[in-house]
DRENVO-514386 format. One record per residue (C-alpha): residue number from 0; residue in one letter; chain; z, y, x. Coordinates in pm, whole numbers. Each point is the difference from the previous one (the first is absolute). Layout:
<pts>
  num  residu  chaine      zz      yy      xx
  NUM       A       A       Z       Y       X
...
</pts>
This chain:
<pts>
  num  residu  chaine      zz      yy      xx
    0       X       A    2063   -4888   -7338
    1       X       A     292     189      26
    2       X       A      57      64     379
    3       X       A     314    -159     147
    4       X       A     133     217     337
    5       X       A    -179    -269     193
    6       X       A    -327     117    -122
    7       X       A      48     359     -11
    8       X       A     123     -20     336
    9       X       A    -355    -157     169
   10       X       A    -202     158    -207
   11       X       A     211     359      99
   12       X       A     -71    -112     372
   13       X       A    -401    -134     -57
   14       X       A     -60     360    -188
   15       X       A     -30     190     323
   16       X       A    -240    -272     197
   17       X       A    -307      30      65
   18       X       A    -277    -243     118
   19       X       A    -176    -301    -170
   20       X       A     110    -235    -289
   21       X       A      74    -284     177
   22       X       A     202     202     279
   23       X       A     216     154    -313
   24       X       A      51    -312    -148
   25       X       A      96    -171     334
   26       X       A     260     282      23
   27       X       A      85     -41    -352
   28       X       A      35    -407      56
   29       X       A     216      90     350
   30       X       A     265     358    -126
   31       X       A      41    -270    -369
   32       X       A      98    -323     215
   33       X       A     232     272     239
   34       X       A     162     198    -325
   35       X       A      77    -364    -199
   36       X       A     188    -138     288
   37       X       A     199     310     -25
   38       X       A     119    -111    -350
   39       X       A      44    -386      62
   40       X       A     387     -48     103
   41       X       A     231    -263     -87
   42       X       A     125     183    -259
   43       X       A    -285      67    -183
   44       X       A     -95    -293    -252
   45       X       A    -265    -201     -48
   46       X       A    -140     115    -270
   47       X       A     -20     377      60
   48       X       A    -143    -106     375
   49       X       A    -251    -270    -163
   50       X       A     -75     318    -257
   51       X       A     -66     248     295
   52       X       A    -212    -284     152
   53       X       A    -212     -38    -294
   54       X       A     -68     374     -27
   55       X       A     -59      72     384
   56       X       A    -305    -284     -44
   57       X       A    -155     155    -374
   58       X       A      38     344     181
   59       X       A    -203    -133     304
   60       X       A    -283    -200    -189
   61       X       A    -114     286    -211
   62       X       A      60     268     265
   63       X       A    -259    -286     177
   64       X       A    -209      -8    -330
   65       X       A     -12     341     -24
   66       X       A     -99      94     359
   67       X       A    -265    -304     -47
   68       X       A     127    -214     217
   69       X       A     -51    -406     -54
   70       X       A     337    -105      86
   71       X       A      85    -355      37
   72       X       A     229      18    -276
   73       X       A     303    -280      29
   74       X       A     106    -338    -198
   75       X       A     119     164    -284
   76       X       A     225    -405      32
   77       X       A     157     124     341
   78       X       A     298     157      31
   79       X       A      33     437      61
   80       X       A      67     -52     372
   81       X       A    -272    -216      21
   82       X       A    -249     235    -182
   83       X       A     100     272     165
   84       X       A     -32    -152     317
   85       X       A    -427     -95    -107
   86       X       A      15     389     -72
   87       X       A      88      99     380
   88       X       A    -173    -266     116
   89       X       A    -307     144    -169
   90       X       A      44     342     114
   91       X       A      72    -102     383
   92       X       A    -373    -236     -85
   93       X       A    -108     371    -104
   94       X       A     129     158     330
   95       X       A    -144    -271     204
   96       X       A    -355      46    -129
   97       X       A      26     409     -25
   98       X       A      75     -55     408
   99       X       A    -250    -229     105
  100       X       A    -257     278    -193
  101       X       A     137     328     150
  102       X       A     -41    -174     323
  103       X       A    -355    -127     -58
  104       X       A    -145     304    -122
  105       X       A     189     217     281
  106       X       A    -125    -267     251
  107       X       A    -356      66    -188
  108       X       A      52     346      15
  109       X       A      65      28     405
  110       X       A    -265    -246      28
  111       X       A    -253     306    -162
  112       X       A     226     299     130
  113       X       A     -27    -122     358
  114       X       A    -259     -45     296
  115       X       A       5    -140     300
  116       X       A     172     212     297
  117       X       A    -167      74     296
  118       X       A     168    -306     227
  119       X       A     -51    -235    -295
  120       X       A    -389      96     -48
  121       X       A     -34    -124     372
  122       X       A     165    -291     -26
  123       X       A    -202     -67    -301
  124       X       A    -335      65     168
  125       X       A     142    -194     234
  126       X       A      65    -297    -168
  127       X       A    -339      29    -150
  128       X       A    -203     -55     282
  129       X       A     207    -310      44
  130       X       A    -156    -104    -334
  131       X       A    -328     145     109
  132       X       A     -25    -256     254
  133       X       A     161    -285    -189
  134       X       A    -274      66    -320
  135       X       A    -287     -66     273
  136       X       A     180    -334     121
  137       X       A     -36    -132    -342
  138       X       A    -267    -268     -71
  139       X       A    -172     165    -297
  140       X       A    -347     117    -142
  141       X       A    -103     360     140
  142       X       A       4     147    -302
  143       X       A     351     -69     -96
  144       X       A      86      94     324
  145       X       A    -172     345     -46
  146       X       A     201      23    -303
  147       X       A     395     -59     186
  148       X       A    -188     284     215
  149       X       A     -74     211    -255
  150       X       A     336     -13    -128
  151       X       A     152      59     296
  152       X       A    -154     293      75
  153       X       A      90     135    -350
  154       X       A     390     -71     106
  155       X       A     -84     130     371
  156       X       A     -94     338    -192
  157       X       A     251     -21    -250
  158       X       A     269     -56     312
  159       X       A    -189     363     155
  160       X       A     -28     167    -317
  161       X       A     358     266     -30
  162       X       A     -21     -58    -357
  163       X       A      13    -345     -57
  164       X       A     315    -147    -130
  165       X       A     155    -296      52
  166       X       A     -82    -178    -353
  167       X       A    -344      38      82
  168       X       A       3    -102     323
  169       X       A     198    -350    -123
  170       X       A    -278     -37    -254
  171       X       A    -306       0     279
  172       X       A     224    -229     209
  173       X       A      90    -228    -275
  174       X       A    -352     -37     -61
  175       X       A     -90     -86     351
  176       X       A     268    -215     -15
  177       X       A    -172    -215    -296
  178       X       A    -290      20     140
  179       X       A      31    -159     327
  180       X       A     151    -260    -237
  181       X       A    -236     -54    -259
  182       X       A    -302      -5     295
  183       X       A     162    -247     171
  184       X       A     177    -241    -244
  185       X       A     293     -94     175
  186       X       A     298     191     125
  187       X       A     -12    -261     302
  188       X       A    -352     168      48
  189       X       A     112     341     139
  190       X       A     342       7     113
  191       X       A       2     290     248
  192       X       A    -193     232    -214
  193       X       A     215     -48    -314
  194       X       A     332       8     240
  195       X       A    -157     344      88
  196       X       A     -66      88    -350
  197       X       A     393     -92     -25
  198       X       A     104     305     296
  199       X       A    -197     243    -168
  200       X       A     181     -79    -342
  201       X       A     340      16     206
  202       X       A     -86     322     151
  203       X       A     -87     153    -326
  204       X       A     313    -143    -129
  205       X       A     191     160     324
  206       X       A    -203     335     -74
  207       X       A      98      36    -371
  208       X       A     427    -110      73
  209       X       A     187     296      44
  210       X       A     209      95     326
  211       X       A     278    -129    -134
  212       X       A    -144    -333     -94
  213       X       A    -176     -18     338
  214       X       A     285      10     169
  215       X       A     161    -314    -197
  216       X       A    -321    -162     109
  217       X       A     122     113     360
  218       X       A    -343      20     104
  219       X       A    -144     234     216
  220       X       A    -330     -35      56
  221       X       A    -177    -181    -267
  222       X       A    -278    -198     246
  223       X       A    -182     127     375
  224       X       A    -288     248      -3
  225       X       A    -367    -146     121
  226       X       A    -263     208      58
  227       X       A    -141     194    -329
  228       X       A    -354    -184    -116
  229       X       A    -345      90     -18
  230       X       A     -65       4    -368
  231       X       A    -353    -201     -35
  232       X       A    -181    -224    -300
  233       X       A       2    -281     227
  234       X       A     195    -170     346
</pts>
């Protein structure tokens, strides 16, 4: 296909870019749309304008196909502006998904790379002590209650382990919360215990937040301290 000045310019600007195929394609859509707007004026004819639009649409679709990107192709019966709008909209959807994936991956890496601060450790132990008391009050068969206390022992051991990361601590806490709901059968049977599980979850979230995020939360101290618990297998 013969390349017009528009396609040549877009190709030239893309040639020096690095990144994943979706990112480069999004840039192609953005650059192409901007350059197209510069070339369509009151002095240009509708025929030449539509020719430019067609060439850009074909170029973007071919580029997506070469990159292996499954583009939601615009309806052929729609006008040229509508077809370009569809491509721009789809590029925006790709960007939103990419941003969400990056944020999620960053959060996962943060949880696996980061452990509790000393203050966070003391607060978590204090809340764990509260949770032990509340678990002890639950009306459960002794075997199920012993299992919960063993889970709490494991949780406290993780808190005290300097090499334990937030992801592992949160995973164990999630298991405890699920076990409480599973053994009591209904949420209303263990409101205090589940409320404390929620407090510890919030504490872990606070620990994983950056300093800037903490400032935005306007929170200085996540929880009040209580005396640290004694680790035992029974109340």
